[in-house]
GUPAVEX-286922 format. One record per residue (C-alpha): x, y, z. Coordinates in nm, 4 decimals. Layout:
N
@c1=X | c2=Y | c3=Z
...
***
This chain:
423
@c1=11.7763 | c2=11.6152 | c3=10.1619
@c1=11.9341 | c2=12.0116 | c3=10.0472
@c1=12.3043 | c2=12.0155 | c3=10.1055
@c1=12.3596 | c2=11.6377 | c3=10.1058
@c1=12.7106 | c2=11.5180 | c3=9.9324
@c1=12.6971 | c2=11.3093 | c3=9.6068
@c1=12.8409 | c2=11.0249 | c3=9.7955
@c1=12.6014 | c2=11.0164 | c3=10.0777
@c1=12.3370 | c2=11.0794 | c3=9.8161
@c1=12.4487 | c2=10.8021 | c3=9.6274
@c1=12.4118 | c2=10.5389 | c3=9.9186
@c1=12.0996 | c2=10.6339 | c3=10.0710
@c1=11.9127 | c2=10.6277 | c3=9.7361
@c1=12.0925 | c2=10.2943 | c3=9.7185
@c1=11.9020 | c2=10.1393 | c3=10.0367
@c1=11.6073 | c2=10.2990 | c3=9.9443
@c1=11.2839 | c2=10.0578 | c3=9.9658
@c1=11.0546 | c2=10.2107 | c3=9.7404
@c1=11.2553 | c2=10.3573 | c3=9.4546
@c1=11.6314 | c2=10.1972 | c3=9.4748
@c1=11.8811 | c2=10.3676 | c3=9.3018
@c1=12.1814 | c2=10.1585 | c3=9.2678
@c1=12.3109 | c2=10.3009 | c3=8.9600
@c1=12.4193 | c2=10.6427 | c3=9.1219
@c1=12.6880 | c2=10.3767 | c3=9.2814
@c1=12.8367 | c2=10.3399 | c3=8.9652
@c1=12.8990 | c2=10.6998 | c3=8.8895
@c1=13.1314 | c2=10.7337 | c3=9.1915
@c1=13.5078 | c2=10.7526 | c3=9.1859
@c1=13.7411 | c2=10.5763 | c3=9.3931
@c1=13.7565 | c2=10.9344 | c3=9.6434
@c1=13.4259 | c2=10.9562 | c3=9.6707
@c1=13.3818 | c2=10.5453 | c3=9.7489
@c1=13.6688 | c2=10.6060 | c3=10.0210
@c1=13.3935 | c2=10.9116 | c3=10.1628
@c1=13.1502 | c2=10.6602 | c3=10.1816
@c1=13.3125 | c2=10.3807 | c3=10.3780
@c1=13.4073 | c2=10.6689 | c3=10.5848
@c1=13.0385 | c2=10.8014 | c3=10.6194
@c1=12.9321 | c2=10.3887 | c3=10.6245
@c1=13.1642 | c2=10.3246 | c3=10.9228
@c1=13.0779 | c2=10.5948 | c3=11.1298
@c1=12.6414 | c2=10.5533 | c3=11.0147
@c1=12.6634 | c2=10.1692 | c3=11.0510
@c1=12.5407 | c2=10.1568 | c3=10.6985
@c1=12.8593 | c2=10.0163 | c3=10.4962
@c1=12.7730 | c2=9.6505 | c3=10.5541
@c1=12.4154 | c2=9.6871 | c3=10.4750
@c1=12.5059 | c2=9.8486 | c3=10.1777
@c1=12.7369 | c2=9.5394 | c3=10.0214
@c1=12.4876 | c2=9.3088 | c3=10.1381
@c1=12.1956 | c2=9.4585 | c3=9.8888
@c1=12.4256 | c2=9.5983 | c3=9.6193
@c1=12.7438 | c2=9.4810 | c3=9.6424
@c1=12.7081 | c2=9.3837 | c3=9.2893
@c1=12.7515 | c2=9.7643 | c3=9.2462
@c1=13.0570 | c2=9.8332 | c3=9.4825
@c1=13.4512 | c2=9.8140 | c3=9.3190
@c1=13.6298 | c2=9.4721 | c3=9.3980
@c1=13.8561 | c2=9.6657 | c3=9.6553
@c1=13.5649 | c2=9.7913 | c3=9.8549
@c1=13.3631 | c2=9.4883 | c3=9.8549
@c1=13.6906 | c2=9.2982 | c3=9.9880
@c1=13.7236 | c2=9.5869 | c3=10.2718
@c1=13.3872 | c2=9.5304 | c3=10.4062
@c1=13.4247 | c2=9.1095 | c3=10.3538
@c1=13.7235 | c2=9.2142 | c3=10.6257
@c1=13.4616 | c2=9.3875 | c3=10.8059
@c1=13.2365 | c2=9.1547 | c3=10.8177
@c1=13.4776 | c2=8.8944 | c3=10.9327
@c1=13.5914 | c2=9.1687 | c3=11.2416
@c1=13.2327 | c2=9.2370 | c3=11.3121
@c1=13.1323 | c2=8.8569 | c3=11.3178
@c1=13.4313 | c2=8.7753 | c3=11.6075
@c1=13.2880 | c2=9.1418 | c3=11.7633
@c1=12.9521 | c2=8.9559 | c3=11.8234
@c1=13.0901 | c2=8.5793 | c3=11.9993
@c1=13.2436 | c2=8.8871 | c3=12.2209
@c1=12.9128 | c2=9.0961 | c3=12.2494
@c1=12.7444 | c2=8.7502 | c3=12.3618
@c1=13.0196 | c2=8.6398 | c3=12.6100
@c1=12.9778 | c2=8.9113 | c3=12.7778
@c1=12.6487 | c2=9.0025 | c3=12.8297
@c1=12.6388 | c2=8.5992 | c3=12.9125
@c1=12.8442 | c2=8.7238 | c3=13.2289
@c1=12.6788 | c2=9.0286 | c3=13.2650
@c1=12.3530 | c2=8.8472 | c3=13.2891
@c1=12.4533 | c2=8.6124 | c3=13.4962
@c1=12.6194 | c2=8.8675 | c3=13.8025
@c1=12.3052 | c2=9.0509 | c3=13.7939
@c1=12.0873 | c2=8.7248 | c3=13.8006
@c1=12.3058 | c2=8.6010 | c3=14.1193
@c1=12.2502 | c2=8.9269 | c3=14.2886
@c1=11.8608 | c2=8.8770 | c3=14.1751
@c1=11.8284 | c2=9.2452 | c3=14.0043
@c1=11.6146 | c2=9.1846 | c3=13.6892
@c1=11.6605 | c2=9.3502 | c3=13.3702
@c1=11.5742 | c2=9.4203 | c3=13.0156
@c1=11.7986 | c2=9.4244 | c3=12.6764
@c1=11.7498 | c2=9.7049 | c3=12.4666
@c1=11.8584 | c2=9.7486 | c3=12.1319
@c1=12.1504 | c2=9.5838 | c3=11.9793
@c1=12.1174 | c2=9.2296 | c3=11.9493
@c1=11.7988 | c2=9.2792 | c3=11.9880
@c1=11.6882 | c2=9.3978 | c3=11.6817
@c1=11.7547 | c2=9.0657 | c3=11.5306
@c1=11.5770 | c2=8.9356 | c3=11.3268
@c1=11.3168 | c2=9.2002 | c3=11.2923
@c1=11.5569 | c2=9.5207 | c3=11.1882
@c1=11.8628 | c2=9.3790 | c3=11.1392
@c1=11.8446 | c2=8.9761 | c3=10.9932
@c1=12.2080 | c2=8.9072 | c3=11.0504
@c1=12.3540 | c2=9.0376 | c3=11.4046
@c1=12.7192 | c2=8.9480 | c3=11.2757
@c1=12.6240 | c2=9.2183 | c3=10.9919
@c1=12.5006 | c2=9.5015 | c3=11.2495
@c1=12.7150 | c2=9.7147 | c3=11.4464
@c1=12.7443 | c2=9.7096 | c3=11.8354
@c1=12.9202 | c2=9.9923 | c3=12.0976
@c1=12.7805 | c2=9.8935 | c3=12.3805
@c1=12.5021 | c2=9.6865 | c3=12.5732
@c1=12.1832 | c2=9.8765 | c3=12.6933
@c1=11.9973 | c2=9.7375 | c3=12.9960
@c1=11.6974 | c2=9.8471 | c3=13.1226
@c1=11.6609 | c2=9.8159 | c3=13.5077
@c1=11.3592 | c2=9.9559 | c3=13.7353
@c1=11.4993 | c2=10.2263 | c3=13.9072
@c1=11.4625 | c2=10.0576 | c3=14.2236
@c1=11.7413 | c2=9.8243 | c3=14.1424
@c1=11.9571 | c2=10.0371 | c3=13.8810
@c1=12.1981 | c2=10.1469 | c3=14.1494
@c1=12.2372 | c2=9.8102 | c3=14.2972
@c1=12.2976 | c2=9.7065 | c3=13.9386
@c1=12.5427 | c2=9.9858 | c3=13.8736
@c1=12.7031 | c2=9.8281 | c3=14.2012
@c1=12.7089 | c2=9.4823 | c3=14.1210
@c1=12.8671 | c2=9.5324 | c3=13.7844
@c1=13.1452 | c2=9.7481 | c3=13.9545
@c1=13.2700 | c2=9.4058 | c3=14.1024
@c1=13.3369 | c2=9.2616 | c3=13.7924
@c1=13.5364 | c2=9.5583 | c3=13.6595
@c1=13.2879 | c2=9.8284 | c3=13.5188
@c1=13.3380 | c2=10.1813 | c3=13.5851
@c1=13.1843 | c2=10.5026 | c3=13.4974
@c1=13.2965 | c2=10.6578 | c3=13.2274
@c1=13.2185 | c2=11.0633 | c3=13.2649
@c1=13.1868 | c2=11.2713 | c3=12.9121
@c1=13.0993 | c2=11.6396 | c3=12.8484
@c1=12.9421 | c2=11.6163 | c3=12.6134
@c1=12.5877 | c2=11.4653 | c3=12.5051
@c1=12.4607 | c2=11.3656 | c3=12.8551
@c1=12.1704 | c2=11.1491 | c3=12.8489
@c1=11.8420 | c2=11.1972 | c3=12.9417
@c1=11.7347 | c2=10.8488 | c3=13.0408
@c1=12.0765 | c2=10.6518 | c3=13.1671
@c1=12.3510 | c2=10.6417 | c3=13.3956
@c1=12.7024 | c2=10.7309 | c3=13.2441
@c1=12.8679 | c2=10.4454 | c3=13.0619
@c1=13.0293 | c2=10.1620 | c3=13.2775
@c1=13.3351 | c2=10.0083 | c3=13.1325
@c1=13.6122 | c2=9.8283 | c3=13.1955
@c1=13.9571 | c2=9.9763 | c3=13.2022
@c1=14.1631 | c2=9.8433 | c3=12.8846
@c1=14.4702 | c2=9.9734 | c3=12.7217
@c1=14.3149 | c2=9.9429 | c3=12.3788
@c1=14.3812 | c2=10.2587 | c3=12.1206
@c1=14.1426 | c2=10.3635 | c3=11.8255
@c1=14.3493 | c2=10.1708 | c3=11.4820
@c1=14.0974 | c2=10.3533 | c3=11.2333
@c1=13.8683 | c2=10.0031 | c3=11.2426
@c1=13.5063 | c2=10.0723 | c3=11.3318
@c1=13.4316 | c2=9.6852 | c3=11.3599
@c1=13.7933 | c2=9.6063 | c3=11.5561
@c1=13.6678 | c2=9.3270 | c3=11.7694
@c1=13.9160 | c2=9.4212 | c3=12.0513
@c1=13.7081 | c2=9.7517 | c3=12.1196
@c1=13.5917 | c2=9.7868 | c3=12.4597
@c1=13.1829 | c2=9.7465 | c3=12.4768
@c1=13.0220 | c2=9.9772 | c3=12.7196
@c1=12.7077 | c2=9.9091 | c3=12.9391
@c1=12.4287 | c2=10.1285 | c3=12.9580
@c1=12.2187 | c2=10.1165 | c3=13.2305
@c1=11.8733 | c2=10.2535 | c3=13.1517
@c1=11.6542 | c2=10.4001 | c3=13.4271
@c1=11.3936 | c2=10.5028 | c3=13.2300
@c1=11.2267 | c2=10.4131 | c3=12.8669
@c1=11.1544 | c2=10.7995 | c3=12.7952
@c1=11.1510 | c2=11.1057 | c3=12.9845
@c1=10.8501 | c2=11.2921 | c3=12.9958
@c1=11.0126 | c2=11.5013 | c3=13.2218
@c1=11.2817 | c2=11.6266 | c3=12.9556
@c1=11.0583 | c2=11.6234 | c3=12.6673
@c1=10.7535 | c2=11.7666 | c3=12.7961
@c1=10.5606 | c2=11.5327 | c3=12.5513
@c1=10.4843 | c2=11.1902 | c3=12.5204
@c1=10.3883 | c2=10.8723 | c3=12.7305
@c1=10.4163 | c2=10.9923 | c3=13.1013
@c1=10.4562 | c2=10.6235 | c3=13.2300
@c1=10.5408 | c2=10.2942 | c3=13.0342
@c1=10.5367 | c2=10.0636 | c3=13.3110
@c1=10.3236 | c2=9.8542 | c3=13.1000
@c1=10.6259 | c2=9.7971 | c3=12.8777
@c1=10.8075 | c2=9.5847 | c3=13.1562
@c1=10.5025 | c2=9.4035 | c3=13.3037
@c1=10.4614 | c2=9.3036 | c3=12.9149
@c1=10.8537 | c2=9.1941 | c3=12.8729
@c1=10.9072 | c2=8.8540 | c3=12.6844
@c1=11.1810 | c2=8.6001 | c3=12.7063
@c1=11.3928 | c2=8.5521 | c3=12.3952
@c1=11.6697 | c2=8.3452 | c3=12.3111
@c1=11.9062 | c2=8.4559 | c3=12.0142
@c1=12.1730 | c2=8.1438 | c3=11.9306
@c1=12.3088 | c2=8.0344 | c3=12.2179
@c1=12.2071 | c2=8.3243 | c3=12.5069
@c1=11.8706 | c2=8.3487 | c3=12.6539
@c1=11.7643 | c2=8.7210 | c3=12.7731
@c1=11.4334 | c2=8.9299 | c3=12.8837
@c1=11.3454 | c2=9.2195 | c3=12.5967
@c1=11.0261 | c2=9.3893 | c3=12.5354
@c1=10.7467 | c2=9.2641 | c3=12.3131
@c1=10.7755 | c2=9.2914 | c3=12.0008
@c1=10.4798 | c2=9.5655 | c3=11.9800
@c1=10.6534 | c2=9.7861 | c3=12.3189
@c1=11.0101 | c2=9.6700 | c3=12.1459
@c1=10.8825 | c2=9.8948 | c3=11.8197
@c1=10.7788 | c2=10.1611 | c3=12.0096
@c1=11.0572 | c2=10.1875 | c3=12.2594
@c1=11.2980 | c2=10.2266 | c3=11.9369
@c1=11.0867 | c2=10.5002 | c3=11.7931
@c1=11.0992 | c2=10.6520 | c3=12.0806
@c1=11.4834 | c2=10.6615 | c3=12.1228
@c1=11.4860 | c2=10.7460 | c3=11.7213
@c1=11.2809 | c2=11.0280 | c3=11.7856
@c1=11.4578 | c2=11.1514 | c3=12.1325
@c1=11.8311 | c2=11.1547 | c3=11.9512
@c1=11.6333 | c2=11.3253 | c3=11.6503
@c1=11.4772 | c2=11.6194 | c3=11.9011
@c1=11.7927 | c2=11.6374 | c3=12.0701
@c1=12.1903 | c2=11.4638 | c3=11.9901
@c1=12.1991 | c2=11.4205 | c3=11.6107
@c1=12.1131 | c2=11.0767 | c3=11.4644
@c1=12.2824 | c2=10.7695 | c3=11.3540
@c1=12.1471 | c2=10.7489 | c3=11.0071
@c1=12.1390 | c2=10.3063 | c3=11.0784
@c1=11.9183 | c2=10.2914 | c3=11.3014
@c1=11.6329 | c2=10.5023 | c3=11.0387
@c1=11.7382 | c2=10.2345 | c3=10.8155
@c1=11.6092 | c2=9.9824 | c3=11.0433
@c1=11.2740 | c2=10.0964 | c3=11.1378
@c1=11.2395 | c2=10.1214 | c3=10.7820
@c1=11.3033 | c2=9.7372 | c3=10.7348
@c1=11.0756 | c2=9.6677 | c3=10.9842
@c1=10.8284 | c2=9.8705 | c3=10.8588
@c1=10.8638 | c2=9.7635 | c3=10.5094
@c1=10.8705 | c2=9.4207 | c3=10.5798
@c1=10.5589 | c2=9.4518 | c3=10.8005
@c1=10.3564 | c2=9.7000 | c3=10.5735
@c1=10.1310 | c2=9.4207 | c3=10.5610
@c1=10.0900 | c2=9.2398 | c3=10.8690
@c1=9.7590 | c2=9.3246 | c3=10.9892
@c1=9.7425 | c2=9.1075 | c3=11.3092
@c1=10.0208 | c2=9.2903 | c3=11.4280
@c1=9.9448 | c2=9.6681 | c3=11.3297
@c1=9.6298 | c2=9.5541 | c3=11.5113
@c1=9.7820 | c2=9.4907 | c3=11.8150
@c1=9.9709 | c2=9.7757 | c3=11.7888
@c1=9.6791 | c2=9.9674 | c3=11.7598
@c1=9.5450 | c2=9.8276 | c3=12.0514
@c1=9.8018 | c2=9.8427 | c3=12.3092
@c1=9.9518 | c2=10.1908 | c3=12.2634
@c1=9.7632 | c2=10.4480 | c3=12.3402
@c1=9.6959 | c2=10.7897 | c3=12.1283
@c1=10.0038 | c2=10.9814 | c3=12.2836
@c1=10.2479 | c2=10.6918 | c3=12.2456
@c1=10.1559 | c2=10.6360 | c3=11.8923
@c1=10.1567 | c2=11.0070 | c3=11.8238
@c1=10.5533 | c2=11.0573 | c3=11.8676
@c1=10.6153 | c2=10.6626 | c3=11.7374
@c1=10.4764 | c2=10.7644 | c3=11.3483
@c1=10.7115 | c2=11.0770 | c3=11.3955
@c1=11.0049 | c2=10.8276 | c3=11.3735
@c1=10.8133 | c2=10.6200 | c3=11.1008
@c1=10.7684 | c2=10.9493 | c3=10.8927
@c1=11.1428 | c2=10.9907 | c3=10.9028
@c1=11.2367 | c2=10.6345 | c3=10.7811
@c1=10.9672 | c2=10.6660 | c3=10.5077
@c1=11.0830 | c2=11.0120 | c3=10.4106
@c1=11.4751 | c2=10.8780 | c3=10.3901
@c1=11.4230 | c2=10.5547 | c3=10.2743
@c1=11.0615 | c2=10.5211 | c3=10.1456
@c1=10.9519 | c2=10.2532 | c3=10.2924
@c1=10.6158 | c2=10.0913 | c3=10.2762
@c1=10.4025 | c2=10.1759 | c3=10.5865
@c1=10.0851 | c2=9.9920 | c3=10.6853
@c1=9.7736 | c2=10.2090 | c3=10.6976
@c1=9.7126 | c2=10.2831 | c3=11.0433
@c1=10.0724 | c2=10.3932 | c3=11.0178
@c1=9.9789 | c2=10.6352 | c3=10.7445
@c1=9.6747 | c2=10.7481 | c3=10.8883
@c1=9.8745 | c2=10.8594 | c3=11.2255
@c1=10.0914 | c2=11.0477 | c3=11.0772
@c1=9.8651 | c2=11.2037 | c3=10.9075
@c1=9.7075 | c2=11.2761 | c3=11.2163
@c1=10.0438 | c2=11.4475 | c3=11.3515
@c1=10.0185 | c2=11.8384 | c3=11.3806
@c1=10.0851 | c2=12.0565 | c3=11.0541
@c1=10.3751 | c2=12.2063 | c3=11.2015
@c1=10.5486 | c2=11.8301 | c3=11.2774
@c1=10.4741 | c2=11.7277 | c3=10.9089
@c1=10.5898 | c2=12.0877 | c3=10.6740
@c1=10.9573 | c2=11.9881 | c3=10.9681
@c1=10.9880 | c2=11.6833 | c3=10.7569
@c1=10.9042 | c2=11.8984 | c3=10.3786
@c1=11.1189 | c2=12.2045 | c3=10.4695
@c1=11.4490 | c2=12.2092 | c3=10.2868
@c1=11.5472 | c2=12.4413 | c3=10.5533
@c1=11.4640 | c2=12.1784 | c3=10.8667
@c1=11.4321 | c2=11.8564 | c3=10.6905
@c1=11.7042 | c2=11.6528 | c3=10.8957
@c1=12.0273 | c2=11.5306 | c3=10.7322
@c1=12.1338 | c2=11.1631 | c3=10.6826
@c1=12.4729 | c2=11.2870 | c3=10.7888
@c1=12.3158 | c2=11.2965 | c3=11.1190
@c1=12.5368 | c2=11.4149 | c3=11.4362
@c1=12.8404 | c2=11.5161 | c3=11.1720
@c1=12.6150 | c2=11.7935 | c3=11.0932
@c1=12.5271 | c2=11.9758 | c3=11.4313
@c1=12.1743 | c2=12.1517 | c3=11.4383
@c1=11.9449 | c2=12.2748 | c3=11.6656
@c1=11.6516 | c2=12.2651 | c3=11.3933
@c1=11.5213 | c2=11.9734 | c3=11.6315
@c1=11.4103 | c2=12.2187 | c3=11.8535
@c1=11.1051 | c2=12.3839 | c3=11.5721
@c1=10.9735 | c2=11.9792 | c3=11.5476
@c1=10.9600 | c2=11.9484 | c3=11.9070
@c1=10.7745 | c2=12.2660 | c3=11.9614
@c1=10.5330 | c2=12.1303 | c3=11.7443
@c1=10.4860 | c2=11.8297 | c3=11.9484
@c1=10.3742 | c2=12.0374 | c3=12.3122
@c1=10.0655 | c2=12.1545 | c3=12.3717
@c1=10.0962 | c2=12.4734 | c3=12.6070
@c1=10.2545 | c2=12.7355 | c3=12.4341
@c1=10.3998 | c2=12.8428 | c3=12.7975
@c1=10.6082 | c2=12.5022 | c3=12.7377
@c1=10.6848 | c2=12.6201 | c3=12.3639
@c1=10.8360 | c2=12.8935 | c3=12.5296
@c1=11.0412 | c2=12.7510 | c3=12.7694
@c1=11.1771 | c2=12.4595 | c3=12.5376
@c1=11.2993 | c2=12.7769 | c3=12.3191
@c1=11.4660 | c2=12.9698 | c3=12.5597
@c1=11.6149 | c2=12.6634 | c3=12.7228
@c1=11.7434 | c2=12.5561 | c3=12.3998
@c1=11.8489 | c2=12.8672 | c3=12.2091
@c1=12.0191 | c2=12.9956 | c3=12.5630
@c1=12.1022 | c2=12.7366 | c3=12.8102
@c1=12.1856 | c2=12.8177 | c3=13.1329
@c1=12.4018 | c2=12.5312 | c3=13.2162
@c1=12.5282 | c2=12.2642 | c3=12.9788
@c1=12.6147 | c2=12.0003 | c3=13.1987
@c1=12.5541 | c2=11.9291 | c3=13.5692
@c1=12.8218 | c2=12.0349 | c3=13.8107
@c1=12.8224 | c2=11.7360 | c3=13.9859
@c1=12.9164 | c2=11.5036 | c3=13.6698
@c1=13.2439 | c2=11.7373 | c3=13.7058
@c1=13.3156 | c2=11.6179 | c3=14.0403
@c1=13.2401 | c2=11.2894 | c3=13.9824
@c1=13.5772 | c2=11.2953 | c3=13.7615
@c1=13.7992 | c2=11.4527 | c3=13.9899
@c1=13.9161 | c2=11.1408 | c3=14.1881
@c1=14.2705 | c2=11.0422 | c3=14.3189
@c1=14.4576 | c2=10.8516 | c3=14.0923
@c1=14.4838 | c2=10.4961 | c3=14.2199
@c1=14.8973 | c2=10.5133 | c3=14.2075
@c1=14.9193 | c2=10.8446 | c3=14.3937
@c1=15.1369 | c2=10.8259 | c3=14.7287
@c1=14.8705 | c2=10.9245 | c3=14.9416
@c1=14.9840 | c2=11.2860 | c3=14.9658
@c1=14.7003 | c2=11.4720 | c3=14.7899
@c1=14.8794 | c2=11.6269 | c3=14.5467
@c1=14.7219 | c2=11.3582 | c3=14.2537
@c1=14.3912 | c2=11.4732 | c3=14.3553
@c1=14.4525 | c2=11.8312 | c3=14.3343
@c1=14.6001 | c2=11.7838 | c3=13.9905
@c1=14.3312 | c2=11.5951 | c3=13.8923
@c1=14.0794 | c2=11.8510 | c3=14.0071
@c1=14.2952 | c2=12.1313 | c3=13.8130
@c1=14.2982 | c2=11.9412 | c3=13.5448
@c1=13.9123 | c2=11.8274 | c3=13.4911
@c1=13.8095 | c2=12.1845 | c3=13.6072
@c1=14.0605 | c2=12.3198 | c3=13.3131
@c1=13.9374 | c2=12.0685 | c3=13.0935
@c1=13.5868 | c2=12.1631 | c3=13.1782
@c1=13.6417 | c2=12.5710 | c3=13.1433
@c1=13.7386 | c2=12.4740 | c3=12.7784
@c1=13.4439 | c2=12.2560 | c3=12.6951
@c1=13.2740 | c2=12.5591 | c3=12.8142
@c1=13.3704 | c2=12.8076 | c3=12.5848
@c1=13.3153 | c2=12.5777 | c3=12.2919
@c1=12.9948 | c2=12.5114 | c3=12.3366
@c1=12.9351 | c2=12.8909 | c3=12.4280
@c1=13.0361 | c2=12.9388 | c3=12.0586
@c1=12.8519 | c2=12.6722 | c3=11.9385
@c1=12.5613 | c2=12.7801 | c3=12.1213
@c1=12.6160 | c2=13.1675 | c3=11.9678
@c1=12.7938 | c2=13.0458 | c3=11.6287
@c1=12.4791 | c2=12.8336 | c3=11.5655
@c1=12.2209 | c2=13.0793 | c3=11.6500
@c1=12.1381 | c2=13.3101 | c3=11.3617
@c1=12.0974 | c2=13.0270 | c3=11.1552
@c1=11.8683 | c2=12.8156 | c3=11.3657
@c1=11.6160 | c2=13.1674 | c3=11.4387
@c1=11.6039 | c2=13.1965 | c3=11.0387
@c1=11.5048 | c2=12.8123 | c3=10.9943
@c1=11.2707 | c2=12.8425 | c3=11.2823
@c1=11.1130 | c2=13.1203 | c3=11.0710
@c1=11.0700 | c2=12.9592 | c3=10.7583
@c1=10.9263 | c2=12.6776 | c3=10.8874
@c1=10.7003 | c2=12.8749 | c3=11.1207
@c1=10.5981 | c2=13.0442 | c3=10.8120
@c1=10.5226 | c2=12.7409 | c3=10.6065
@c1=10.3250 | c2=12.5628 | c3=10.8880
@c1=10.1122 | c2=12.8697 | c3=10.9012
@c1=10.0112 | c2=12.9154 | c3=10.5107
***
């Protein structure tokens, strides 16, 4: 992992499954431990570190993490209550859904849900029901939150209730508002130009699950793995990842490396293209955290294109555990290796290197709404339009600067990757 800060290397090495090196933690000073806490909070790795190597943490670090666990325990209770309310109104309106990610990862990917950070509730609804779900949630106070950055492929703008809450420096604050994300697809083939074109079978194979006092509909265990791997790949190709997502996947792969029954059903249930894309995320988990892999998984990884495997090996392009904290467009070259058509590869490269449009204009229009406290004169609405137009202009300039600034390094890394894969 080139150019990775020492405290991040120590954290990732300690969390390895194959050859953990917790002794590196004992070499850190207090300033580096403060850096670990900041990074760990952002990437949701602080509590997993304490779970495995709490005896290697200074007393003041352990005390701070104990406070985080206490806060997160309260937060998990709020998550359960919030989901129960949402599920009730959707059920009353006869709108079906499955829960994605979040608490569905317990116990297979995160054994204790109170030790896992969760900032939103992700629900998948069939396309014909998703607008109805949004409208029903609006009746209990959920409103869309439009953001310029990272407009998603696969879900509507996040929904959130209005609140006076303000950031107080606590990533585990029980009072931090929960967002709801309504997903209209499980993988956007039109945007990715690779992978499965239809995952209707995931919906048809859904199951009922129970976690403590809440009952919910979720993907089957095999399809849940598929979705988690696809979601991680989506972020790897486009947005930058949250490192804990890779760690949780590595946890599952390591724990189930010898579960022959599971992997036999996985190989029979998922088609070749789906398994190909899943194996990219499996390779990332094994690369960072040294997890054991089932033989069938190792075989799928070996069948990946040479360019995809070299992308992980090459220092210029190998993904950093700093995730979205170190923005990069190098995922572009991995993406091209997964495309079959040369013309698709060319279109992708041009679109990513020199995007014609950073963000759909209609989202900006949706933001320009009158202030509810306005007198009806229209002045507030005009002010809102002006404010958002100015905000969007600043955003566009910043993004143009980013795209142009990162272009030389992206091209150089792409050339290094191409030459390495070619040879």
